[in-house]
DOMIRO-976499 format. One line per 10 residues: number of its first residue (from 1); for each residue x, y negated, z of C-alpha. Coordinates in nm, 3 decimals. Layout:
residues N
NUM> X,Y,Z ~ ...;
end
This chain:
residues 172
1> -7.407,3.570,-26.632 ~ -7.308,3.830,-26.877 ~ -6.977,4.010,-26.901 ~ -6.883,3.791,-27.198 ~ -6.944,3.473,-26.999 ~ -6.730,3.600,-26.714 ~ -6.453,3.697,-26.956 ~ -6.472,3.354,-27.122 ~ -6.460,3.179,-26.784 ~ -6.162,3.395,-26.684;
11> -5.993,3.318,-27.019 ~ -6.026,2.944,-26.949 ~ -5.923,2.967,-26.584 ~ -5.619,3.195,-26.628 ~ -5.403,2.942,-26.822 ~ -5.501,2.666,-26.577 ~ -5.412,2.881,-26.275 ~ -5.080,2.991,-26.433 ~ -4.996,2.630,-26.525 ~ -5.087,2.515,-26.175;
21> -4.875,2.790,-26.015 ~ -4.575,2.706,-26.235 ~ -4.616,2.333,-26.161 ~ -4.642,2.406,-25.789 ~ -4.329,2.625,-25.803 ~ -4.125,2.359,-25.985 ~ -4.256,2.081,-25.757 ~ -4.159,2.283,-25.450 ~ -3.817,2.361,-25.599 ~ -3.765,1.992,-25.678;
31> -3.865,1.877,-25.328 ~ -3.633,2.134,-25.168 ~ -3.346,2.017,-25.387 ~ -3.418,1.654,-25.301 ~ -3.437,1.737,-24.931 ~ -3.105,1.922,-24.954 ~ -2.948,1.632,-25.143 ~ -3.073,1.382,-24.884 ~ -2.948,1.602,-24.604 ~ -2.607,1.631,-24.772;
41> -2.581,1.255,-24.822 ~ -2.685,1.191,-24.463 ~ -2.430,1.446,-24.338 ~ -2.163,1.291,-24.559 ~ -2.237,0.942,-24.425 ~ -2.245,1.056,-24.063 ~ -1.922,1.249,-24.106 ~ -1.757,0.939,-24.247 ~ -1.848,0.761,-23.924 ~ -1.782,1.045,-23.679;
51> -1.461,1.191,-23.821 ~ -1.239,0.906,-23.691 ~ -1.402,0.935,-23.348 ~ -1.352,1.311,-23.342 ~ -0.989,1.274,-23.448 ~ -0.936,1.017,-23.173 ~ -1.082,1.266,-22.922 ~ -0.842,1.535,-23.040 ~ -0.555,1.287,-23.018 ~ -0.648,1.208,-22.659;
61> -0.663,1.577,-22.572 ~ -0.320,1.631,-22.731 ~ -0.189,1.349,-22.515 ~ -0.356,1.508,-22.211 ~ -0.197,1.845,-22.286 ~ 0.143,1.684,-22.333 ~ 0.110,1.492,-22.006 ~ 0.016,1.803,-21.805 ~ 0.285,2.014,-21.967 ~ 0.491,2.149,-21.678;
71> 0.821,2.005,-21.803 ~ 0.670,1.664,-21.872 ~ 0.469,1.656,-21.550 ~ 0.756,1.748,-21.319 ~ 0.991,1.498,-21.484 ~ 0.733,1.217,-21.491 ~ 0.600,1.263,-21.137 ~ 0.881,1.238,-20.885 ~ 0.839,1.331,-20.519 ~ 0.759,1.038,-20.292;
81> 0.896,1.192,-19.977 ~ 1.043,1.507,-19.828 ~ 0.716,1.699,-19.784 ~ 0.680,1.987,-20.028 ~ 0.303,2.015,-19.973 ~ 0.249,1.647,-20.044 ~ 0.442,1.680,-20.370 ~ 0.242,1.987,-20.469 ~ -0.082,1.795,-20.402 ~ 0.050,1.494,-20.594;
91> 0.120,1.709,-20.902 ~ -0.223,1.870,-20.885 ~ -0.387,1.531,-20.837 ~ -0.206,1.401,-21.146 ~ -0.342,1.692,-21.354 ~ -0.695,1.647,-21.219 ~ -0.688,1.269,-21.273 ~ -0.571,1.311,-21.632 ~ -0.846,1.566,-21.692 ~ -1.121,1.352,-21.540;
101> -1.007,1.059,-21.749 ~ -1.068,1.265,-22.064 ~ -1.388,1.449,-21.970 ~ -1.601,1.264,-22.223 ~ -1.393,1.394,-22.514 ~ -1.561,1.735,-22.490 ~ -1.863,1.615,-22.688 ~ -1.645,1.569,-22.998 ~ -1.490,1.916,-23.006 ~ -1.603,2.274,-23.015;
111> -1.695,2.449,-22.693 ~ -1.423,2.706,-22.752 ~ -1.158,2.434,-22.783 ~ -1.283,2.259,-22.470 ~ -1.277,2.586,-22.275 ~ -0.918,2.650,-22.383 ~ -0.818,2.302,-22.269 ~ -0.986,2.361,-21.931 ~ -0.810,2.697,-21.904 ~ -0.474,2.526,-21.973;
121> -0.547,2.272,-21.700 ~ -0.642,2.546,-21.452 ~ -0.341,2.760,-21.544 ~ -0.111,2.460,-21.492 ~ -0.259,2.401,-21.149 ~ -0.219,2.773,-21.072 ~ 0.150,2.759,-21.167 ~ 0.199,2.463,-20.934 ~ 0.014,2.638,-20.650 ~ 0.203,2.966,-20.691;
131> 0.536,2.781,-20.688 ~ 0.416,2.598,-20.378 ~ 0.372,2.932,-20.199 ~ 0.744,3.001,-20.220 ~ 0.965,2.979,-19.916 ~ 1.123,2.654,-20.029 ~ 1.087,2.353,-19.807 ~ 1.191,2.058,-20.024 ~ 1.008,1.890,-20.310 ~ 1.320,1.908,-20.529;
141> 1.340,2.284,-20.483 ~ 0.967,2.305,-20.562 ~ 1.030,2.119,-20.889 ~ 1.301,2.371,-20.971 ~ 1.073,2.665,-20.887 ~ 0.794,2.525,-21.104 ~ 1.029,2.481,-21.399 ~ 1.174,2.830,-21.351 ~ 0.827,2.984,-21.369 ~ 0.774,2.841,-21.717;
151> 1.118,2.921,-21.855 ~ 1.035,3.276,-21.967 ~ 0.691,3.213,-22.114 ~ 0.506,2.955,-22.317 ~ 0.334,2.691,-22.107 ~ -0.047,2.687,-22.096 ~ -0.040,2.340,-22.252 ~ 0.156,2.464,-22.552 ~ -0.094,2.743,-22.613 ~ -0.388,2.502,-22.594;
161> -0.205,2.250,-22.811 ~ -0.160,2.504,-23.090 ~ -0.533,2.582,-23.076 ~ -0.622,2.211,-23.093 ~ -0.396,2.167,-23.395 ~ -0.561,2.465,-23.565 ~ -0.907,2.323,-23.501 ~ -0.811,1.980,-23.632 ~ -0.672,2.148,-23.943 ~ -1.014,2.302,-24.004;
171> -1.179,1.957,-24.008 ~ -1.039,1.886,-24.353;
end
């Protein structure tokens, strides 16, 4: 093969290679766009189905936080006897039962939100326990002590509730 033949072969191959490369580039761009469009449509359809479930989970957690709110809890759960320790355990059991009833809701919310809800539950139990360590001997006085502890500061439930509301607002 002479230099002219090689040049002629290169002259014929260069436009074919350039055309092939451009076609490959546009085909790849088109398939990426189609994949992105399909992914968007799939996400849109799944969100249409999951959004009501997620909102229901947040609603249940709001209800949980309201039910374990110190004021609500102490008013709703009355002492069944004259034993302060039994009443303290009853309050804690109520919080734990409410929490266990709503454990499955964690899969529908962010990990940060779930951790804040758990922290609110634990802080509520801690408030009950610390009030139970006082020198009082009656359940009614324990109720009063528990309420007094939350008078000066925001309850753990209220803090968690504001975070849940913020997270739900971000869903839109």
